[in-house]
N, C-alpha and C positions, 0 to 999 in steps of 0.2 A: 251372295257374292257380289251381285250388281250394286247393292247398297254400299258395301264396303268400298268398291272401286270408285263410285261416285263421290263418297265422302273423302276418300284419299285424294282424289283429283282436286277437291275443294281445299284440302289442306295444303297441297303442293302448288296450286294456282288459285290464290284467293281472289275475291272481288277486288278490283282496283279502287283505291281511294280517289275521290274526286278532288282535283286540283282547285285551288282558290279562284284562279282566273280562267278556269277551263270552261269552254262552251258546252252546252247540252249535247250538241252534235259530236264533239270530240270525246266527251265522256261516254256517250252511248256506243261510240265506235270502239273504245277501249274495253267496255263491258262486253260487247259482242265478241271482240277478239279473245278475251279471256274465256268466254263461254265456249268458243270454238276450240281453243287450246285444251280446255278441260274435257270436252267431248272426245277429242283425239286421244288424250291421255287415258280416258276410260277405256277406249278401244285397245290401246297398247297394253294397259293393265290386264284386261280380260284375256288378251292373246297370251301375254306372259304367264298369267296364272294357269291357263290351259296347257301351256307347254312345260310348266314346272312340275316337279314330282309331287309337291304338296297341293297344287292347284289353289294356292292362297295368294291373292294379289298383293298383300302387304309383304309377305316373305319374298315373293318373286321380285317385287320392286327393290327390296333391300339387296337381294342377290345382284341385280343389275347395277345398282349404285355402287356396291362394293367392288364389282369388276371395273367400273369406270374409275373409281378411286385408285385401284391398283395401277391402272393404266396411266393415270395422271402422275402418280408417284414415280412410275418408271420413267416417264418423260422428264420429270424434274431431275431425277438422278442423271439421265443422259445429258441434259442441258448443263447441269452443274459440272459434270465431268468434262464436257467440251469446254466450258468457260474457264475452268481451272487448269486443264491439262493440255489443251490443243490451241488455244488462242495465242497468237504472236503479236507483238514482241513480248508482252507480259500478260499473265492471267488476270481475269477479273478479280477485284478485291472481294474478300469474304464478306465484308460488311454490306456491300452493294447487293451481292447475291442473296444474303440472308434477308435483307429488307425486302427485296423483290419477291422472294419465295415465302415470306412470312414465317421464317425459321430463325433460330438462334445461330450465331456464328459457329458454335461448337457442333451443331447439327449439320450445318452446311459443309463443314470440314470433313465430316465422316459419312455423308449421305450416299456417296457412290463408292463402288469397289472396282477391282481389276476387271471383272467381267463387263462392267459398264464402260470402262475405258476401252476395252477390246471391241465392244459393240460400236462405239463412236469411231474408233480407228477404222474399222471395217466399213462403216457407212460412208465415211468421208475419204477413204482410200489413202490414208497416210498415218505415220506413227505420231505419237504424242511429242510434245516439246522436249520432255526429259529423256526421250528415247528408251522408254521402258516397255512399250507395247507396239506390236506391228498389227496391221489389218490382217484378218483371216482371208485367204485367197482361195477361190474355187471350193473344192470339196474337202478342204483340210478338216480333219477331226481333232486336231491338236493345235496348240499354239506355242510358239517359242518367244521368250522375251526378246525385245529388240537388242538388248545387251545381255548376252548369255552369262549367267552367274554360275550355273552348275553344269550346263550343257545338256540338261534333261528336258524332254518335252513334258508339258503338263497337259493331261487329257482334259477335254471339256467335260463338265458335269453332265 
């Protein structure tokens, strides 16, 4: 397992390439820094592998990265929901958001849902510009649309 973690660290943190005008001192410092980062990563991989059900450093790292990816995707959804539904006087343009997020316009348009809008409303403490969602207050287990269409509460999932 030690060999796998060391090689995986080399894959993730390769030896730095020497710059054309880089001094020997600066290059050695970057090589040393990369070595320290690899050693730290080896320790993290060994601990993650020991804590995982499979005790496999490759799979443990993939699980960690997948969790980070999900968190980043959640943050993107919340930011886009905020930019499209809460910013005044007018929302951010789809094209600008798509370019910034590295997505297509059609993906940006549909990346967030009502639950994301409610999360944003709750965190900033106000309803959206279109008056479709209110922030959840206190220990509410239900939410009402800002403009009641049916008069029914919708339970949280």
